[in-house]
C-alpha positions in Angstrom: 0.0 0.0 0.0 1.3 3.4 -0.9 0.4 7.1 -1.4 -0.2 6.1 -5.0 -3.1 3.8 -4.1 -4.5 6.5 -2.0 -4.3 9.1 -4.6 -6.2 6.7 -7.0 -9.0 6.2 -4.4 -9.2 10.0 -3.6 -9.1 10.9 -7.3 -6.1 13.4 -6.7 -2.4 13.3 -7.4 0.3 11.6 -5.2 1.7 15.1 -4.7 -1.5 16.2 -3.1 -1.5 13.1 -0.9 2.0 14.0 0.3 1.0 17.5 1.0 -2.0 16.3 3.1 0.1 13.8 5.1 2.7 16.5 5.7 0.2 19.0 6.8 0.9 21.5 4.2 -1.2 24.7 3.9 -3.3 25.8 0.9 -4.9 22.3 0.2 -8.7 22.7 0.0 -10.6 21.4 3.0 -12.7 19.1 0.8 -9.5 17.6 -0.7 -8.0 17.0 2.6 -11.2 15.3 3.6 -11.1 13.0 0.5 -7.5 12.0 1.1 -8.1 11.1 4.7 -11.2 9.2 3.9 -9.3 7.2 1.2 -6.3 6.6 3.8 -9.1 5.4 6.3 -10.8 3.2 3.7 -7.5 1.6 2.6 -6.0 1.2 6.1 -3.0 3.3 5.0 -0.9 4.7 7.8 2.0 7.0 6.6 5.5 6.1 7.7 7.0 8.0 10.5 8.6 11.4 9.4 12.1 10.1 9.8 11.5 7.0 7.5 10.0 9.0 4.6 12.3 9.3 1.4 13.7 12.7 0.5 14.3 15.8 2.3 12.4 16.6 5.5 9.4 18.7 5.1 10.8 21.4 7.3 13.5 22.1 4.9 11.3 22.7 1.9 10.7 26.2 2.6 14.4 26.8 2.3 14.8 24.6 -0.8 12.2 26.0 -3.1 12.0 29.8 -3.5 12.0 30.3 -7.2 10.4 28.4 -10.1 11.5 28.8 -13.7 9.0 28.2 -16.4 10.9 27.2 -19.6 8.8 27.5 -22.7 10.8 25.3 -25.1 10.5 25.3 -28.9 6.7 26.4 -29.0 5.3 28.9 -31.4 4.5 32.2 -29.7 0.9 32.1 -30.9 0.2 29.0 -28.9 1.1 30.8 -25.6 -1.8 33.3 -26.4 -4.4 30.7 -26.8 -6.7 30.7 -23.7 -5.9 27.2 -22.8 -2.3 28.1 -22.1 -3.5 31.3 -20.3 -5.4 29.0 -18.1 -2.5 26.7 -17.4 -0.3 29.7 -16.5 -3.2 31.1 -14.3 -3.0 27.8 -12.4 0.6 27.8 -12.1 0.7 31.5 -10.7 -2.1 30.8 -8.5 -0.5 27.9 -6.7 2.8 29.8 -6.5 1.1 32.9 -5.0 -0.7 30.9 -2.4 2.8 29.5 -1.3 4.6 32.9 -1.5 6.9 31.6 -4.3 8.0 33.5 -7.5 8.1 32.6 -11.1 10.7 33.4 -13.8 9.6 32.8 -17.4 12.3 31.8 -20.0 11.5 31.3 -23.5 13.9 29.5 -25.7 14.1 27.4 -29.0 16.4 24.6 -30.2 18.9 27.1 -31.6 19.2 29.0 -28.4 21.9 28.1 -25.6 20.5 27.7 -22.1 23.4 27.7 -19.6 22.8 25.2 -16.6 24.8 27.6 -14.4 22.4 30.4 -15.2 19.4 28.4 -14.6 20.8 27.4 -11.2 21.2 31.0 -10.4 17.7 32.0 -11.2 15.5 28.9 -10.1 15.5 26.1 -7.7 13.0 24.1 -9.5 11.7 23.9 -13.3 8.5 23.6 -15.1 8.8 22.9 -18.8 6.2 23.7 -21.6 7.2 22.0 -24.8 5.6 21.1 -28.2 7.0 17.6 -28.2 8.2 15.3 -25.4 11.4 14.6 -27.3 14.3 16.9 -27.6 13.8 18.7 -24.1 16.8 21.1 -23.1 19.4 18.8 -21.9 20.8 21.3 -19.4 17.6 21.1 -17.4 18.7 17.5 -16.4 19.5 17.2 -12.7 17.0 19.9 -11.6 13.8 19.0 -9.7 11.6 19.4 -13.0 8.0 18.8 -14.1 6.9 18.8 -17.8 3.5 20.5 -18.1 0.8 19.6 -20.8 1.6 17.8 -24.1 1.7 14.2 -25.2 3.1 11.4 -23.2 6.6 10.5 -23.6 7.6 6.6 -23.9 10.7 7.4 -21.7 10.6 10.5 -19.7 13.5 11.9 -17.4 11.3 14.2 -15.6 7.8 14.1 -14.0 4.9 15.2 -16.2 1.5 16.6 -15.6 -1.0 16.7 -18.3 -4.6 15.4 -19.1 -5.7 11.9 -20.5 -5.9 12.8 -24.1 -6.7 9.4 -25.3 -10.2 9.7 -23.6 -11.1 13.0 -25.5 -12.3 11.4 -28.8 -14.2 8.7 -27.0 -15.9 11.1 -24.8 -17.1 13.2 -28.0 -18.2 9.9 -29.6 -20.0 8.8 -26.6 -21.8 12.0 -26.2 -22.9 12.1 -29.8 -24.0 8.4 -29.7 -26.1 9.1 -26.5 -27.9 11.9 -28.5 -28.6 9.4 -31.3 -26.2 10.3 -34.0 -25.2 7.6 -36.3 -23.2 9.6 -39.0 -20.6 12.1 -37.5 -17.4 13.9 -38.6 -14.2 15.0 -37.1 -12.9 18.2 -38.4 -9.4 19.5 -37.6 -5.7 18.5 -37.7 -4.5 15.1 -37.4 -0.7 15.8 -37.0 1.2 13.0 -34.8 0.6 13.5 -31.1 -2.5 14.7 -29.5 -4.4 15.5 -32.7 -4.0 12.2 -34.3 -4.9 10.6 -31.1 -8.2 12.7 -30.7 -9.1 11.9 -34.2 -8.4 8.1 -34.0 -10.1 7.6 -30.6 -13.1 9.6 -32.0 -13.5 7.2 -35.0 -12.9 4.0 -32.9 -15.5 5.2 -30.2 -18.2 5.9 -32.8 -17.4 2.7 -34.7 -17.6 0.6 -31.6 -21.1 2.0 -31.0 -22.2 1.1 -34.5 -22.0 4.6 -35.9 -20.1 6.0 -38.9 -17.2 8.4 -38.6 -15.8 10.7 -41.2 -12.2 12.1 -40.5 -12.0 15.4 -42.5 -8.3 16.4 -41.6 -5.9 19.3 -42.5 -3.2 20.5 -40.1 -3.8 24.0 -41.6 -7.0 24.1 -39.6 -5.0 25.0 -36.4 -4.7 28.5 -37.7 -8.6 28.7 -37.9 -8.6 32.4 -37.0 -6.2 33.4 -39.9 -7.3 33.6 -43.6 -5.5 30.4 -44.6 -7.0 28.4 -41.6 -10.4 29.9 -42.4 -10.3 28.7 -45.9 -9.0 25.3 -45.0 -11.7 24.8 -42.4 -14.4 26.0 -44.9 -13.3 23.3 -47.3 -13.4 20.7 -44.6 -16.9 21.7 -43.4 -18.2 21.8 -47.1 -17.0 18.2 -47.5 -18.7 17.1 -44.3 -21.9 18.8 -45.1 -22.1 17.3 -48.7 -21.6 13.7 -47.3 -24.6 11.2 -47.6 -26.0 9.9 -45.5 -26.2 13.5 -43.9 -23.7 14.3 -41.0 -25.5 15.2 -37.9 -22.8 15.4 -35.3 -19.5 17.2 -35.5 -16.4 17.0 -33.2 -13.9 19.9 -33.5 -10.8 19.1 -31.3 -10.1 22.8 -30.2 -12.3 25.5 -29.2 -10.3 27.9 -31.5 -11.4 25.8 -34.4 -15.0 25.5 -33.1 -15.2 29.3 -32.7 -14.5 29.9 -36.5 -16.6 26.9 -37.6 -19.7 28.3 -36.0 -19.8 31.2 -38.2 -19.0 29.2 -41.2 -21.9 26.9 -40.6 -24.3 29.8 -40.1 -23.0 31.3 -43.4 -24.0 27.9 -45.0 -27.4 28.1 -43.5 -26.7 25.2 -40.9 -27.7 26.1 -37.4 -25.7 24.5 -34.6 -28.0 22.8 -32.0 -30.8 22.5 -34.5 -29.2 21.0 -37.8 -26.0 19.6 -36.2 -24.8 18.9 -32.9 -21.3 20.1 -32.0 -18.7 18.8 -29.5 -15.7 21.1 -28.9 -12.6 20.7 -26.7 -10.4 22.5 -24.1 -13.0 24.6 -22.4 -11.5 28.0 -23.4 -14.3 30.2 -22.1 -13.4 33.5 -23.9 -13.7 31.7 -27.3 -16.9 29.8 -26.3 -18.8 32.7 -24.7 -20.0 34.1 -28.1 -21.4 30.8 -29.4 -25.2 30.4 -29.2 -26.2 27.8 -28.6 -23.0 26.6 -26.8 -21.6 23.3 -28.0 -21.0 20.4 -25.7 -17.6 20.8 -24.3 -14.8 18.5 -23.2 -12.9 20.2 -20.4 -9.2 19.2 -20.1 -8.9 21.2 -16.7 -6.1 23.3 -17.9 -6.1 25.4 -14.7 -5.9 22.3 -12.6 -3.1 21.0 -14.8 -1.0 24.1 -13.8 -1.9 23.8 -10.1 -0.9 20.1 -10.1 2.4 20.8 -11.7 3.3 22.8 -8.7 2.0 20.3 -6.4 4.1 17.7 -8.2 7.4 19.9 -8.2 6.9 20.3 -4.4 6.6 16.6 -4.0 9.7 16.0 -6.2 11.8 18.0 -3.8 10.5 15.9 -0.9 11.2 12.6 -3.0 14.2 13.3 -5.1 15.0 9.6 -5.6 11.4 8.4 -6.3 10.6 7.0 -9.7 9.4 9.6 -12.2 5.8 10.3 -12.1 3.2 10.9 -14.8 -0.1 12.4 -13.7 -3.0 12.7 -16.1 -6.2 14.5 -15.3 -9.5 13.0 -16.6 -11.3 15.2 -19.0 -15.1 15.5 -18.6 -18.0 16.6 -20.9 -19.9 19.8 -20.1 -23.3 20.2 -21.8 -22.6 23.8 -21.2 -19.8 26.0 -19.7 -19.6 24.9 -16.0 -22.2 22.0 -16.2 -21.2 18.4 -16.3 -23.0 16.1 -18.6 -25.0 13.2 -17.1 -23.9 9.8 -18.0 
């Protein structure tokens, strides 16, 4: 029996269990209660403080004072998307609660980050990167947590993200429950999270006896630009011309959904009446103008940021523990803030 078992039963991260066991402040009362109930149900008793691995909790306030967030080889436009703003908000909120500071460093593969300079500016690192491969080598040896993105087969640092492989299946299940038998995925299918969302959507629909059309073009990622809008319009026209008629649409990102709504209306297709729409990420500033709102798959971006800080604190307490991957479970919201009923 370990804190991993407790974390699974309480539906929290091992880092959160560690915070509760060590009596850390700034843990929500309901979370503390859930962890203690799980410990009681499992009969788990924490080992004595002297026998716990890693630095003693009393030393942590002297260990972690500054966190560096390294944005590695990511397009600047991505950082302006509301989903990443939500991640940063979660990180900053968790740090502010603990009286800790944040240093932001942006770099690409051609840049040179000095390990010594990092050690001078930070005690722990967070990484935002486009791919799980080719992470900055000078960050090895730091307490480090990668945030968001696809899972790596072999990771050398901890990772906090969301369970991406569930997203397509959640979208498929929602449309199946509403009686749709002919549906389309419209968006990118580049290797990684997009390919996984598209393929899991198709397999989810087909396992329910429905038909899935995958209309894919990676240019759709820039749905707000002229080229992305033209690409998205072509993908939509192909779906709308299909026979039997497509009655359910899954857009894998809210930025795509926001543009697609207007394109649908231009074509005389009314979302919510002529076609049901499922979107993903729960980027509220993009979704607010859409009426009626689509069903939304919430990846809990703000909570991913908060959990990353919890995991970094846990890593400082457990420097020799195996690397940890934490994946939050996405959920379907029938409208902003309202979970769908199974």
